C-alpha positions in Angstrom: -0.1 0.1 -0.1 1.1 3.6 -0.4 2.8 5.4 2.0 1.9 9.0 3.5 3.7 11.4 1.3 3.5 9.9 -1.7 0.0 10.5 -2.7 0.6 13.9 -5.1 3.7 12.0 -6.7 1.5 9.1 -7.3 -1.2 11.4 -8.8 1.2 13.3 -11.0 2.8 10.1 -12.4 -0.1 8.3 -13.0 -2.4 11.0 -14.3 -1.3 10.6 -18.3 -1.6 6.8 -18.0 -4.7 4.4 -19.1 -3.4 1.3 -18.0 -6.1 -0.2 -15.2 -3.1 -0.7 -12.2 -2.2 3.1 -12.9 -5.4 4.8 -12.9 -6.3 2.5 -9.8 -3.2 3.8 -8.1 -4.2 7.3 -9.0 -7.9 6.6 -7.4 -6.7 5.4 -4.3 -4.3 8.2 -3.9 -7.3 10.8 -4.3 -9.1 8.7 -2.0 -6.7 9.0 0.7 -6.2 12.6 0.3 -10.0 13.0 0.7 -10.9 14.0 -2.7 -13.6 11.1 -3.1 -15.3 12.8 -5.9 -12.1 13.1 -8.0 -11.4 9.1 -7.1 -14.8 7.8 -8.2 -14.5 9.8 -11.5 -11.2 7.9 -12.1 -12.9 4.6 -11.7 -14.7 4.4 -15.1 -11.3 4.9 -16.6 -10.7 1.4 -15.6 -13.6 -0.1 -16.9 -13.4 0.2 -20.6 -17.0 -1.9 -21.1 -18.4 0.8 -18.7 -20.5 3.7 -20.7 -19.2 6.9 -19.2 -21.8 9.3 -17.6 -24.2 9.4 -14.9 -24.8 6.1 -13.6 -28.7 6.6 -13.3 -28.8 7.9 -17.0 -26.7 4.9 -17.9 -29.0 2.6 -16.8 -32.4 3.9 -18.4 -34.1 1.1 -19.9 -36.0 3.4 -22.2 -33.1 5.0 -24.2 -33.6 5.3 -27.7 -29.9 6.2 -28.6 -28.3 2.7 -27.5 -26.0 1.2 -30.3 -25.9 -2.5 -31.3 -22.6 -3.0 -29.6 -24.6 -1.6 -26.2 -27.5 -4.2 -26.8 -25.0 -6.8 -26.9 -23.5 -5.9 -23.4 -26.8 -6.3 -21.8 -26.2 -10.1 -22.3 -22.3 -9.8 -21.4 -21.3 -11.3 -18.2 -17.6 -9.9 -18.7 -19.9 -6.1 -18.9 -21.9 -6.8 -15.7 -18.7 -8.1 -13.9 -17.1 -4.7 -14.7 -20.2 -2.8 -13.6 -20.2 -4.8 -10.5 -16.6 -4.2 -9.7 -17.0 -0.9 -10.5 -19.6 -0.5 -7.7 -17.4 -2.5 -5.5 -14.6 -0.1 -5.7 -16.8 3.0 -5.4 -18.3 1.4 -2.2 -15.0 0.8 -0.5 -13.7 4.2 -1.4 -16.6 5.8 0.3 -16.5 3.6 3.0 -12.4 4.3 3.6 -11.9 0.6 2.9 -8.9 1.6 0.5 -7.1 -1.7 0.5 -10.5 -3.2 -0.6 -11.3 -0.7 -3.2 -7.7 -1.3 -4.8 -7.9 -5.1 -5.0 -11.8 -4.3 -6.7 -10.1 -2.3 -9.2 -7.6 -5.1 -9.7 -10.1 -8.1 -10.0 -12.2 -6.0 -12.8 -10.9 -7.5 -15.6 -13.4 -10.3 -15.2 -13.6 -14.1 -14.6 -11.8 -15.5 -17.8 -14.8 -17.3 -19.0 -18.8 -16.8 -19.0 -20.1 -20.0 -17.0 -22.3 -20.5 -13.9 -19.2 -19.9 -11.7 -18.4 -16.7 -13.2 -22.0 -15.6 -12.7 -22.3 -16.4 -8.9 -19.2 -14.5 -8.6 -20.4 -11.5 -10.4 -23.8 -12.0 -7.9 -21.6 -12.1 -5.1 -19.8 -8.9 -5.8 -22.8 -7.0 -6.6 -24.1 -8.2 -2.8 -20.7 -7.2 -1.3 -21.1 -3.6 -2.9 -24.8 -3.5 -1.5 -23.5 -4.3 1.8 -20.9 -1.9 2.0 -23.1 1.1 0.4 -26.7 0.0 0.9 -28.3 3.6 -0.1 -26.8 3.7 -3.6 -30.0 3.2 -6.0 -27.8 2.6 -9.0 -25.9 -0.4 -7.7 -29.7 -1.9 -7.0 -30.6 -1.5 -10.7 -27.5 -2.6 -12.2 -27.7 -5.6 -10.1 -31.3 -6.2 -11.2 -30.1 -6.0 -15.0 -27.5 -8.6 -14.4 -30.2 -10.7 -13.1 -32.6 -10.1 -16.1 -29.9 -11.0 -19.0 -29.4 -14.2 -17.2 -33.6 -15.0 -17.3 -33.7 -14.4 -13.5 -36.7 -11.9 -13.6 -38.0 -13.3 -10.3 -34.8 -12.5 -8.4 -34.4 -9.2 -10.0 -37.5 -8.0 -8.0 -35.4 -8.6 -4.7 -33.1 -5.4 -5.5 -35.8 -3.4 -7.6 -37.7 -3.6 -4.3 -34.7 -2.3 -2.4 -34.1 0.7 -5.1 -37.9 1.6 -4.4 -37.5 1.6 -0.9 -34.7 4.2 -1.3 -37.0 6.3 -3.9 -40.5 5.1 -4.4 -41.0 7.7 -7.1 -38.4 6.3 -9.4 -40.0 6.0 -12.8 -37.0 4.6 -14.0 -37.2 1.6 -11.2 -40.6 1.4 -11.4 -40.2 0.5 -15.1 -37.8 -2.0 -14.6 -40.5 -3.5 -11.9 -43.1 -3.9 -14.7 -40.3 -5.4 -16.8 -39.7 -7.9 -14.5 -43.3 -9.0 -13.7 -43.7 -9.1 -17.7 -40.5 -11.4 -18.0 -41.9 -13.7 -14.9 -45.3 -13.8 -16.7 -47.1 -12.0 -13.9 -49.0 -9.2 -16.1 -51.4 -8.2 -13.6 -48.6 -7.0 -11.6 -47.0 -5.4 -14.6 -50.1 -3.7 -15.3 -50.1 -2.4 -11.5 -46.8 -0.9 -11.8 -47.8 0.5 -15.4 -50.6 2.2 -13.8 -48.6 3.9 -11.3 -46.5 5.5 -14.1 -49.2 6.5 -16.1 -50.4 8.1 -13.2 -47.2 10.2 -12.5 -46.8 10.7 -16.2 -49.9 9.9 -18.5 -47.6 10.2 -21.7 -44.9 7.9 -20.5 -44.2 6.0 -23.8 -42.2 3.4 -22.1 -44.9 2.7 -19.7 -47.4 2.4 -22.5 -45.1 0.0 -24.2 -44.5 -2.2 -21.2 -48.4 -2.1 -20.9 -49.1 -3.1 -24.3 -46.6 -6.2 -23.7 -48.5 -7.5 -20.6 -52.1 -6.9 -22.5 -50.5 -8.8 -25.1 -49.9 -11.7 -23.3 -53.2 -11.3 -21.8 -54.9 -11.4 -25.4 -56.2 -8.3 -25.0 -54.8 -7.4 -28.6 -57.1 -4.3 -29.4 -55.8 -2.5 -26.2 -52.6 -3.4 -26.5 -52.7 -2.2 -30.2 -54.2 1.1 -29.1 -51.2 1.4 -26.5 -48.8 0.7 -28.7 -49.4 3.2 -31.5 -49.7 5.6 -28.5 -46.3 5.2 -27.4 -45.2 5.3 -31.4 -47.1 8.8 -31.3 -44.9 9.9 -28.5 -41.7 8.6 -29.7 -41.9 7.7 -33.4 -38.1 6.8 -33.8 -37.7 3.9 -31.5 -37.8 0.9 -33.6 -39.0 -1.7 -30.4 -42.3 0.4 -30.5 -42.6 -0.6 -34.0 -41.8 -4.4 -33.7 -44.2 -4.7 -30.9 -46.8 -3.3 -32.9 -46.0 -5.2 -36.0 -46.4 -8.6 -33.8 -49.5 -7.1 -32.1 -51.1 -6.8 -35.5 -49.4 -10.2 -36.8 -51.4 -11.8 -33.8 -54.7 -10.0 -35.0 -54.3 -11.1 -38.5 -53.6 -7.5 -39.8 -50.6 -9.1 -41.6 -49.8 -6.4 -44.5 -49.8 -3.5 -41.6 -47.4 -5.6 -39.7 -45.0 -6.0 -42.2 -45.0 -2.4 -42.7 -44.5 -1.7 -39.1 -41.4 -4.3 -39.0 -39.9 -2.7 -42.3 -40.4 0.5 -40.5 -38.3 -0.9 -37.2 -35.4 -2.3 -39.6 -35.2 1.3 -41.5 -35.0 3.0 -37.8 -32.5 0.7 -36.8 -30.9 -2.0 -38.9 -29.9 -4.0 -36.0 -33.6 -4.5 -35.0 -33.7 -8.0 -34.7 -37.0 -8.6 -33.9 -38.4 -6.9 -36.6 -36.0 -9.1 -38.8 -37.5 -12.0 -37.3 -41.0 -10.8 -38.0 -40.2 -10.2 -41.6 -38.9 -13.5 -42.4 -41.9 -15.1 -40.7 -44.1 -13.1 -43.0 -41.8 -13.5 -46.0 -42.0 -17.2 -45.9 -45.6 -17.0 -47.3 -44.4 -14.1 -49.8 -42.5 -13.9 -53.0 -40.0 -11.4 -51.4 -37.1 -13.1 -49.6 -34.6 -10.5 -49.8 -33.8 -9.8 -45.8 -30.7 -12.1 -46.1 -28.4 -9.2 -46.7 -29.6 -6.8 -44.2 -29.5 -9.8 -41.7 -26.1 -10.5 -42.6 -24.9 -7.0 -42.7 -26.1 -6.8 -38.9 -24.2 -9.7 -37.7 -20.8 -8.3 -39.7 -21.1 -5.3 -37.5 -21.2 -7.7 -34.1 -18.9 -7.3 -31.5 -20.0 -10.5 -30.2 -21.7 -12.9 -32.7 -22.7 -15.4 -30.0 -24.6 -12.7 -28.0 -28.1 -13.9 -27.0 -29.1 -10.5 -28.5 -28.7 -12.3 -31.9 -30.8 -15.4 -31.6 -33.9 -14.2 -33.1 -31.7 -13.1 -36.2 -30.1 -16.5 -36.4 -33.9 -18.1 -36.9 -34.8 -15.4 -39.2 -31.6 -16.0 -41.3 -32.1 -19.7 -41.3 -35.7 -19.3 -42.3 -34.8 -17.1 -45.3 -32.0 -19.5 -46.0 -34.1 -22.5 -45.9 -36.6 -20.9 -48.4 -34.1 -20.3 -50.4 -32.8 -23.9 -50.7 -29.7 -23.4 -48.9 -30.0 -26.0 -46.4 -26.3 -26.4 -45.1 -26.1 -22.2 -44.4 -29.7 -22.6 -43.0 -28.9 -25.6 -40.5 -25.7 -23.5 -39.4 -27.9 -20.4 -38.5 -30.6 -22.5 -36.6 -27.7 -24.3 -34.7 -25.9 -21.4 -33.4 -29.1 -20.0 -32.4 -29.4 -23.2 -30.4 -25.9 -23.5 -29.1 -26.1 -20.0 -27.7 -29.5 -20.9 -25.7 -28.0 -23.9 -24.5 -25.1 -22.3 -22.8 -27.2 -20.3 -21.0 -29.4 -22.5 -19.2 -29.0 -25.1 -16.6 -31.1 -28.1 -17.9 -31.1 -31.4 -15.9 -32.2 -34.0 -18.5 -32.1 -37.0 -15.7 -34.4 -34.9 -13.5 -37.1 -33.8 -16.1 -37.2 -37.7 -17.6 -37.5 -39.1 -14.2 -40.6 -36.4 -13.7 -42.2 -38.3 -16.6 -41.6 -41.4 -15.4 -43.0 -40.9 -12.0 -46.2 -39.7 -13.6 -46.8 -42.9 -15.5 -46.0 -44.8 -12.5 -48.4 -42.9 -10.2 -51.3 -42.7 -12.8 -51.5 -46.2 -13.7 -54.6 -48.0 -14.5 -55.7 -49.3 -11.1 -55.3 -45.6 -9.5 -57.5 -44.3 -12.4 -59.8 -46.6 -11.6 -60.2 -46.3 -7.9 -60.8 -42.7 -8.2 -62.8 -42.3 -11.5 -65.9 -40.7 -11.4 -64.9 -38.5 -8.2 -64.7 -34.9 -10.1 -66.7 -32.4 -11.6 -69.0 -33.5 -14.5 -68.6 -30.2 -16.6 -67.9 -30.9 -20.2 -66.7 -27.3 -20.8 -63.3 -27.5 -21.2 -61.6 -29.1 -24.4 -57.7 -29.9 -23.7 -55.4 -29.9 -26.7 -51.9 -31.7 -25.5 -49.0 -32.8 -27.1 -45.8 -31.8 -28.3 -44.9 -28.2 -29.5 -44.9 -27.7 -33.2 -47.6 -30.9 -33.8 -50.5 -29.3 -35.1 -52.0 -28.1 -31.8 -52.4 -24.3 -33.2 -54.3 -25.6 -36.0 -56.6 -27.9 -34.1 -57.5 -25.0 -31.9 -58.1 -22.7 -34.7 -60.6 -25.1 -36.2 -62.6 -25.9 -32.9 -62.6 -22.3 -32.2 -64.0 -21.5 -35.3 -67.6 -23.3 -34.2 -69.8 -20.9 -33.0 -70.2 -22.8 -29.7 -66.3 -22.6 -28.9 -63.6 -20.1 -27.8 -60.1 -20.6 -27.9 -58.6 -19.9 -24.7 -55.2 -20.4 -25.9 -51.7 -21.6 -24.0 -53.4 -20.8 -20.5 -51.8 -22.4 -17.0 -55.1 -22.5 -15.1 -54.5 -26.1 -14.7 -51.0 -26.2 -13.1 -51.9 -23.1 -11.2 -54.7 -24.9 -9.6 -53.0 -27.8 -8.7 -49.9 -25.7 -7.3 -52.4 -23.5 -5.4 -54.5 -26.8 -3.7 -50.9 -28.0 -3.0 -50.0 -25.4 -1.0 -53.1 -24.9 0.8 -52.7 -28.7 2.0 -49.6 -29.3 4.2 -49.6 -32.8 3.9 -49.6 -33.0 0.1 -46.1 -33.4 -2.0 -45.7 -31.5 -5.4 -47.0 -33.3 -8.6 -47.0 -35.9 -9.3 -46.8 -37.2 -5.7 -49.5 -35.1 -4.4 -52.0 -37.7 -6.2 -51.1 -40.3 -3.7 -52.4 -38.1 -0.7 -55.6 -36.6 -2.4 -59.1 -37.6 -1.5 -62.5 -37.0 -3.5 -62.9 -33.6 -2.2 -59.4 -33.0 -3.6 -60.3 -34.0 -6.9 -63.4 -31.8 -7.1 -61.7 -28.6 -5.8 -59.0 -28.6 -8.4 -61.8 -29.0 -11.0 -63.9 -26.1 -9.4 -61.0 -23.9 -9.0 -59.7 -24.7 -12.8 -63.5 -24.1 -13.8 -63.6 -20.9 -12.1 -60.4 -19.2 -13.6 -61.7 -20.6 -17.2 -64.8 -19.1 -16.8 -63.5 -15.7 -15.9 -61.4 -15.7 -19.0 -64.1 -16.5 -21.5 -67.0 -14.8 -23.4 -69.7 -17.3 -22.4 -69.4 -20.1 -25.0 -70.6 -23.8 -24.2 -66.9 -25.0 -24.7 -63.5 -23.5 -24.3 -60.3 -24.7 -25.7 -57.4 -25.1 -23.4 -54.3 -25.4 -25.5 -51.4 -25.6 -22.7 -49.2 -28.7 -24.1 -47.6 -29.4 -21.3 -50.9 -30.6 -19.7 -49.9 -34.0 -21.3 -48.3 -34.6 -17.6 -51.9 -34.1 -16.3 -54.1 -35.9 -18.3 -54.6 -38.8 -15.8 -55.5 -35.8 -13.0 -57.7 -34.0 -15.9 -59.7 -37.5 -16.3 -60.4 -37.7 -12.5 -61.1 -34.3 -11.9 -63.1 -33.6 -15.0 -64.3 -36.9 -16.3 -66.4 -35.6 -19.0 -63.5 -33.4 -20.5 -62.1 -34.2 -23.9 -58.6 -34.4 -24.6 -57.0 -34.0 -28.0 -53.8 -35.2 -28.3 -52.1 -33.7 -31.5 -49.4 -35.7 -33.1 -47.1 -35.4 -36.0 -44.1 -37.5 -37.0 -41.6 -37.1 -34.3 -38.6 -35.9 -36.7 -40.5 -33.5 -38.0 -42.3 -32.1 -34.8 -38.8 -31.9 -33.2 -36.8 -30.2 -36.7 -39.6 -27.7 -36.3 -39.1 -27.3 -32.7 -35.3 -26.9 -33.1 -35.6 -24.3 -35.7 -38.6 -22.0 -34.1 -37.8 -19.0 -32.2 -40.4 -19.2 -29.3 -40.9 -16.4 -27.0 -39.8 -18.6 -24.3 -38.0 -21.5 -25.7 -38.1 -25.1 -23.7 -35.0 -26.1 -22.1 -35.0 -29.4 -23.8 -35.0 -27.6 -27.4 -31.6 -26.6 -27.8 -29.7 -29.6 -28.0 -30.9 -32.5 -31.0 -30.2 -35.5 -28.8 -32.0 -34.1 -25.8 -34.7 -33.0 -27.8 -35.0 -36.4 -29.0 -34.9 -38.0 -25.8 -37.5 -35.7 -24.3 -39.8 -36.0 -27.3 -39.5 -40.1 -27.2 -40.5 -39.8 -23.4 -43.7 -37.9 -24.1 -44.6 -39.7 -26.8 -44.4 -43.2 -24.3 -46.5 -41.1 -21.9 -49.3 -40.3 -24.5 -49.5 -44.0 -25.5 -49.7 -45.0 -21.8 -52.6 -42.6 -21.8 -54.4 -43.7 -24.6 -54.0 -47.3 -22.9 -55.4 -46.5 -19.1 -58.0 -43.9 -20.3 -61.5 -44.7 -22.0 -61.7 -43.6 -25.4 -64.4 -41.1 -25.0 -62.1 -39.2 -22.9 -58.8 -39.0 -25.5 -58.4 -39.1 -29.1 -55.0 -38.7 -31.3 -55.3 -36.3 -34.1 -52.4 -37.0 -36.3 -51.3 -33.8 -38.3 -50.5 -35.7 -41.4 -54.1 -37.1 -41.5 -55.6 -33.9 -41.0 -53.7 -32.0 -43.6 -54.2 -35.3 -46.1 -58.1 -35.1 -45.4 -59.1 -32.0 -44.0 -62.8 -32.3 -44.1 -63.3 -35.9 -42.8 -60.6 -35.2 -40.0 -62.7 -32.4 -39.0 -65.9 -34.2 -38.9 -64.3 -37.0 -36.8 -63.0 -34.3 -34.4 -66.5 -32.5 -34.3 -68.2 -36.2 -33.5 -65.6 -36.9 -30.9 -66.3 -33.6 -29.0 -70.2 -33.8 -29.4 -70.3 -30.5 -31.4 -72.9 -30.3 -34.4 -71.2 -29.8 -37.6 -70.7 -26.2 -38.7 -69.1 -25.2 -42.0 -67.1 -22.2 -40.4 -64.6 -25.0 -39.2 -63.7 -26.0 -42.9 -62.7 -21.9 -43.2 -60.4 -21.7 -40.0 -57.7 -19.3 -41.6 -60.8 -16.5 -42.2 -61.2 -16.4 -38.0 -60.5 -13.0 -36.6 -59.3 -14.6 -33.2 -55.9 -13.7 -32.0 -53.0 -16.3 -32.1 -50.1 -15.7 -29.8 -48.4 -18.8 -30.6 -45.4 -19.6 -32.9 -47.9 -20.9 -35.4 -49.5 -17.4 -35.9 -49.0 -16.9 -39.3 -49.4 -20.8 -40.7 -52.9 -20.6 -39.2 -54.0 -17.6 -41.4 -53.0 -19.7 -44.5 -55.4 -22.5 -45.9 -54.4 -26.0 -45.4 -51.0 -27.1 -47.0 -48.9 -30.0 -46.7 -45.6 -28.7 -47.6 -44.4 -28.8 -44.2 -45.3 -32.7 -43.7 -41.8 -33.8 -45.2 -39.9 -30.4 -44.6 -37.2 -32.1 -42.5 -35.9 -34.5 -45.4 -33.4 -32.1 -46.9 -32.0 -31.6 -43.3 -32.0 -35.4 -42.7 -27.9 -35.5 -42.8 -27.7 -33.1 -40.3 -30.4 -34.5 -37.9 -28.6 -37.9 -36.9 -28.4 -37.1 -33.1 -32.1 -36.8 -33.1 -33.1 -39.5 -35.3 -30.8 -41.7 -33.2 -32.3 -40.6 -30.1 -36.0 -41.0 -31.3 -35.2 -44.2 -32.9 -33.4 -45.9 -29.8 -36.0 -44.3 -27.3 -39.0 -45.2 -29.2 -37.6 -48.9 -30.1 -40.5 -51.2 -28.8 
């Protein structure tokens, strides 16, 4: 450590130098002399990934001036580590811990690799900075931003709550709270945060944007479109506002205007990856597929081409290359998107597959016979289950075109009812073991809770579809709770469905979808579970609808489906593509088209690239 009397000399000797050690020494010397403001101003020069300027302004989530590289940094652990060590150094300077400040500056060049250990180290650094200086708003918001970047929106609410305790009127923090609730799918709380913001400032464009995102997920598309348009009127140059409006219009079957908004977004910001993705999805059914060069240009300017920022762009580029017949390039683009996503999640394959095993073991024929007939007799719900990309959205669109049916989409009401029931009874284990401790009242109670949620969301039709595909795990429980409900198993050739999953840019991508081998093993295990349900559930409760049969003999398949559902024939079910209902799934564009068969064998040009998938399916599905 420096000796007294040497501080001025150190400051003078290091003032012109830019090396981290030199600036760190200068900052410590300034701190020892009591010149804390100057010491703190020196800190950013040791952090090249930190954007100069006031920390509060640098962390604004609604900035329209952020560059492509700035947006990359949102996902960079190197960047967040630099931020954390900067704040730790600042906190130590303010607390007079100059040895610790020097150590923080020296360590600020990051963990060498971006892995789970490095993430935990960075979280720990933020926590140390907060413990030393707990009244600094900027530290809490920077900490929350790290957690956002690594899909920990739930955890981000903790530092944001502490930031609000410091400044309850901080609009910037409230925006981050709304964003966190949107990320964790708690859209009603997101709306509450937006309402507070709009009470402070009715023309808060970012609050309108966040509110529109929440309304989108709540299937209130008309209101969401109105808020998105208003946000654009306030800030017409913000590309992401136009991208959101494009997605809303796409869901609302206003495809031409959606394309126009995506195009305007790209004109405003050539690196607007979400807009490129929207254009690519719409252009699959258009003659113009000219976006490849523009997307490659964005990637050529990237500092880190493996940033999660570019995942939608790789999917969009892959779609355009596939449409152009450039199979190898298309696969490379899809595979790179999957590699990026797989590197950022902790997927426990053994635990996931073991859960499916336990469901099948518990809900065997004997268990189902023991409790059959104990639930609620309602016939209102129609459950659609199966793997993603197996025709489930098409099936729901067909059924919900019937005048007696409405489509609820991918609602989580059943899992919410199960979780609430488990939480209310201390003696029940989580699903699926909970079933072993249930009695007649439990089955009826879950059914009643579910039906209340379903009814609150409905427009009063006789029947309602529930297309939450993971309800496949609950099929046995569904039959016991709602013995007169119908379950439709949407099935497609497993290679075709898995390939479609792998190359689709889902809003919330499943953890099992980023590696061809893992995807194949999961799909095979789900297929075996569905074979189990078909064996143990009565024929009136469950029916398989094969995608290939549906598109190959459409009218016959629809008539059989309506008979299974005890619904009278209606010609509108054949004109499903004319339906005006909103669609929020990845099949939003496909279900606006008349029946087409081109996707049945769409995986075959990629067969040479799909060996890990095909091997996993063939081994695990073998008799």
